[in-house]
N, C-alpha and C positions, 0 to 999 in steps of 0.2 A: 456311776462310781460306787454309790452306796449299795446298789444291788450286787455288784461284783464282790464287795467286802462281805456282805451277808451270805452270798453263795459260798465264799471261801471258808467262812466259819462253819457253815453247815457241812461242808465236805470234811472238815477236821473232825467234827462230831461223828460223822459216819465212819471215818477211818478209825477213830478211837474205839468205837463199838466193835468194828471188825477185828481190831487188834486184840481185844479181850477174848475173842473166840479163836484166834489163830496165833498160838504162842511159838510155833515152829520157826527154825532159821532157814535161810536160803543160801545155798553155796553158789558163789559166782566165780567162774574161772576166767582169769585174765589171759593166761596161757595154759598149755597142757600141764605144766608143772606148778603154776602159780594160781592160787585161789584164795578166797576168803569167804567167811560166813557173815551174813547180815540178817537180822530179824526181818521178817516180812513186813511187820508194822513200820519199822524204820525205813525200809525201802519205799513203802507207800508214802510215808511222811516226806521223805526226801523228794520223791517225784512230784508230790503235790506242791511242796515249797518251790521247787525249780519251775514248775509250770506257772505258779503264782507270780514268781519274779518276772518271768517272761511276759505275762499279761500286764503286770504293773509297768514294766519297761516300755512295752508297746503303747500303752495308754499315755504314759508320760511323754514319750517321743511325739505322739500325735498332738498332745496338748501344747508342747513346746513349738511344734511346727505351726500350729494354728496361731499361737501368740506372735511368732515371727512374721507370718503372713499378714496378720492384722496390723502389725507395726509397719511393715512395708507399705501396705495399702494406705494407712494413715499418713505416712511420710509422703507418698506420692500425691495423695489428695491435697496435702498441705502445700507441696511444691507447685502443683497444678493451679491451686487457688492463688498462690502468690504470683505465678507466671501470668495468670489471667488478669490479675489486678494491674500488673505492670503493662501488659499488652493493651488493656483498655485505656490506661493513661497515655500510652504511646499513640493510640488512635485518636484520642481527644486532642493531643498536641498536634497531630497531623491535620485534623480538621480545622484547628485554630491557626494553621499556617506557621506554627512554631516548629520549623523543620529540624533545626539543630537539636532541640529537646527531644523531638520524636525519634531522631536517629539514635540518640543516646539511650533512650528507653528500649528501643528495639534491640540494641546491643546487649542491654541487661537481660532481656528475654532470652537471647541466644546464648548468653553465658550460663543461664539456668537450664535451657532446653535447646541444645545446638541444632536439633532437627525440627525446630518449629517452622513449618513451611510458610505460614502466613507472614511471619516476621522476616524470613529470608526474602520473600517476594517484595514486601513493602520497603525494607531497608535497601534492597537492590534498586528499587525505583528512585529512592532518595539519592543514592550514589550516582545514578544516571543524571539526575537534575544537577548534581554538582560537577558533571562532566568527568566523573571518575569511572570511566567505562570498564576499566580492568576489574575493579572491585564489584561493579554491578553485574558484570558477566559471571564472575566467580560465584556470587551469591545466588544468582538465578540458575546457574548450572547445578549447584548443590541442591537447590530446591527441586530441580527437575529430576535428579537422581532419586530423590525421596518420593516424588509423585510425578511420574512421567506422563500422566494423562491430564494434568492440571493445565487447562488452556490459558488461565491468567498468567501462569509462570512462563509457558511457552511463548505467548505473545510479548511478554515483558522482555524475555531473552532476545527475541527477534528485534525488538525496538533498540535494545542495547547495541546489538551488532550493526544495525543500520546506522545509528548515530556515531558508532565508532568507525564508520566508513569500511565496513566489512559486509557489503550487500550480498555476496555469494553465500556466506554463512547464514545470513538472515533468511535468505531464500530457502535454504535447507531446513531451517527450523520451521518455517511456514509450511513447507511440504509435509513435515511431521504432523503439524496441526491438522492439515487436510486429511491425513491418514486416519486421524482420530475422529474428525468431524468434516466429512466431505462437503457439507452444505454450509460451511462457515463463510458467509459473505465477506466479513471483514478480512479474513485471511486471503480469500481469493482476490479481492480488489488490491490488497496490499502487495501480494506477490506479483500481480499484474503490473502495478506501478513500478516495482523494482525492476522487472524485466524491461519496461519502457526506458527507465533511467539507464540501463545497461545496453540499450539498443538491441536487446535480444527479442526481435520482433516475432519470430516463430513461436517462442514460448508465450509471449504476450498475447498473441492471437489465440492460442489454445486456451489460455486462462480466460480471455474475454468471451470466447464461445461458451464456456461453462457458466460465466456470469449471465450471459444473455438468456440461458435456459432457466434461470431461477425466477421465481415470482417477484416482480419489482413494481413499485408504485409508478404511476404514469410519468411523473416528472423525472424520476430516477431512471426509468426505462429509456426515456428519450435521451437523457445525458449519456447513458451507457451506449446507446445506439450510435451517437455521434462519435464517441471514443472508438467504437468498433470500426467505424468508417476510417478514422485516422490510422488505426493500427493496420488495417488492410492496405491502405495507401502506402504506409511506411514499409510494409512487407513487400509490396510491389516494387518500391524503390530499391529495396535491398537486392531483390532478384535482378533488377535492371542493372544495378551497379556491378553485378557478377556476370553480366552478359546473358542471363537466363531470361530472354525476352518473353518466351511463351508463358513461363511461370508468372512473370511480372504482369503480363496482360490479364491473366486469370484473376489476379487480385484487383487490378485497376477496374476491370469490368464488374467485379463483385461490388465495388463501392458504388458504381453507377446504377446497378440493379437495385441497390438499397435506397439510393437517393439520386434521382436524375439531375439534381442541381449541384452535385458534389464536384466542384471545379477541378480539384487536384486529380481526380480520376481521369478526366478528359485530357488534362495536360500530360499525365503520365503515359497514357496510350499514345499520344502524339510523339512524346519523347522516345518511346520504344520504336516507332516507325522511323524517326530521324536517325536513331542509332543504327538502323539497318540501311540507311541511305535512301529511304522512301519518303522524300520530302513532300512530294505531291500528295501522297496518301495522308501524311500528317496534316497538310493544309486542308484537305477535304474533310478530315475528321473534325478539326477545330472549327471549320465553318459550320458544319452540322451542329456542333456543340453550341456555337454562338446562337444559332437560330432556336435552339432548345432553351438556353439559359439566359440569353441577352446579357451576358456578363462581359463588360468591356475589357476585362483582363485578357480574354481570348483574342480580342482585336489587337492588343499589344503583341501577343505571341505571333499572330498572323502577320503583323506588320514586319517584325524582324525576320520571319521565315521567308516571306515573299521578296523582301529586299535581298536576303541572302541568295535566293533563287534567281535574282535579277529580273523579277516580274513586278515592278512597283505599280503598274497599271491595275493589277489584280487587287491589291489592298486598297488602292484609291477607289475602285469600283465598290468594294465591300463597304468602305466607310460612307461613300455617297448613298448607297442603297439604305444603309442604316439611318442616315440623317433624313433621307426622303420619307422614311416610315415614321420617324420621330422628329419632325422639324423643330419642335420646341425643346428638344433635349440639348441643353447647352454643353453638357459633357462631351457628347458625340461630336458636336460642331467644333469644340475646342480641339479635340484630338485629330479631327480631319484637318483643321488649320495647322496644327503642329506637324502633321505629316507633310503637308504642302511645304511648310518652312524647311523641314528636314530634307526635302527633295529639291530645295532651291526654287520652288514654284512660288515666288514671292507675291506676285499679283493675286494669285488664287488664295494664298494664305491671308493676305490683307483683307480681301473681300469677305472671307469666311469669319475671320477673327473680329474684325471691326463691327460685324453685325450681331455680335453676342451681347445681350442685355445683362449688365452687371450692376444694376441699380440697387439690388438688395443685398448682395454678398460681395465680399472681397475676393478678388480673383488674381492673386499676385503673379502666377505663371503666365496668365493672359497678358498682364501688363508688361512683363518682361519680353514676351514675344512681340507685342505691339511696339515696344521701345526699340527693339532690334530692327523691326521692319521700317520704322520711321528713320532710323539711322541709315539704313540701306537707301532710303529715298532722299536722304540729305536734309530731312526736317529735324534739326537738332532740338528746337524748342519743344516740339511734340514728343520727341523721344525722351527728353528730360522729364516732362510731365508724367509720362507713363512709368519711368523708372522711379519717380517719387512715390507714385501710388504703390508700386511693388515693394518699396522699402517701408511703407507705413504699416508694419505688421504688428498690430496689437493682439492679434489672435493667431492660433496655430495654423501653419500651412500644411496641407496634405498633398504631397506630390512625391512619387506617383502612387505609392501603395501605403495603406495604413490598416491597422487592426482596430475595429470599433469596440472590441471587447476590453482591450487594455490600453488603447491609444498609442500603439507602437507604430513608428514611421520608418520606412526603409525605401531604398531605391531598387531593391531586388525582390521579386516575387518568390515566395516559398509556399509549399502546401501547408506548413505548420508555423504558427507565430512563434518566434524565438522567445518572446517575453512571457506570454500566458500559456503557451504550449497547446493551444487549440488549433484544430485544423479547419480549413475552408473558411477563414474569417477575413482574409485580406480583401479590401475594396480599393478601387481606383477613383480618385476625384481630385481635380485641380482646384476645387473651390475650398476656401478657408472654412473650417468647421467652427461654428460659434458654440462655445461651451460656457454655460452660466457658472459652473463650479469646476475649477481646475482639476480637482481630485477625482471626479466622476466622469468616465469616458462616455461620449455620446456617439451613437451610431447615426451616420448620415444616410438618410433614405433618398436615393436618386430617382 
């Protein structure tokens, strides 16, 4: 600024010197008829003054602009510092589980900075904890419009929608997450679980295939593999219910290729043959499956199937062969005796059942059958004793199917436990399961 003033004074001096040498006037025409005379020195002085004013005005405007910008920056920095202080206090309250205080502080932050994404995200989470899903969704959707690639916000919005019982919308948000991060395991497993909940088995199968291709720890890989088997089975059941038996067989066989002991796969294949009226083929398939797995549940299926076919001698022979190979297996002997009783072969039933050693475990269903057999023979005293044993149930009775994972008991076999949701867990045993702690399920090894 000083340099400009000095230069201005110097120019005045030069012009004054030139004016002393040039005394003439200059005629200036405004129109063809209008003109006026002005000394050359005056014109030079006027021009210089006008130029100086322009320079001073430009410098002044620039300085005013700089002052305004500095004021705005200072105000913004002050507001940001204040916002940061309140946000930090809100985080401290949140960590200390003072949720109401935290929510109030996050509200203050948003009053000062409505587009503060982190406060929108955290306050939305607090609203979800309060079951205020409408407000949680609103906050998280606003945060998403401000930062549509923020995975924390997207996952929080998916959680809001899921808990608000809007799973279809939650799935769409998770699809958007996978567009941003295709290898996001959390989003993949989450969307898979939602598909399972909605019985959308085709989409669940596709998601699970993607999960199986990802690097997983051994324990996690085994867990996902078992879930993959279950989804394949359910997809087979879906196609079977639609009458698409070839498609159903494809998935049932897929489960068996992955795990030769996966019982639901064998049963599904047999049911596909039964649906076609090929009962003999189903019986042959289940017999082969029993020889491979030794799972007594297949004998139950064969028992019903052969009786429906009017061929009881076939299932009797299968049971007898199984018992001859495992003479110490009390479970097989019990079910053979139970079959005899069902077929009114009372003498054979008594012979088999009375020979079962029950010295170590309670066997209430055996006692019931023996009581009924004694009644048929007219031995009321013996029948009463057997029924007393059956009624002395201090422990859990397991007849005929139970899930050792969650201790669920049922009279009907299914490929998936209704309580814990796991596949291929049902076992069959008429022996009472001794459980030292009631809350912890115990798996019985036969």
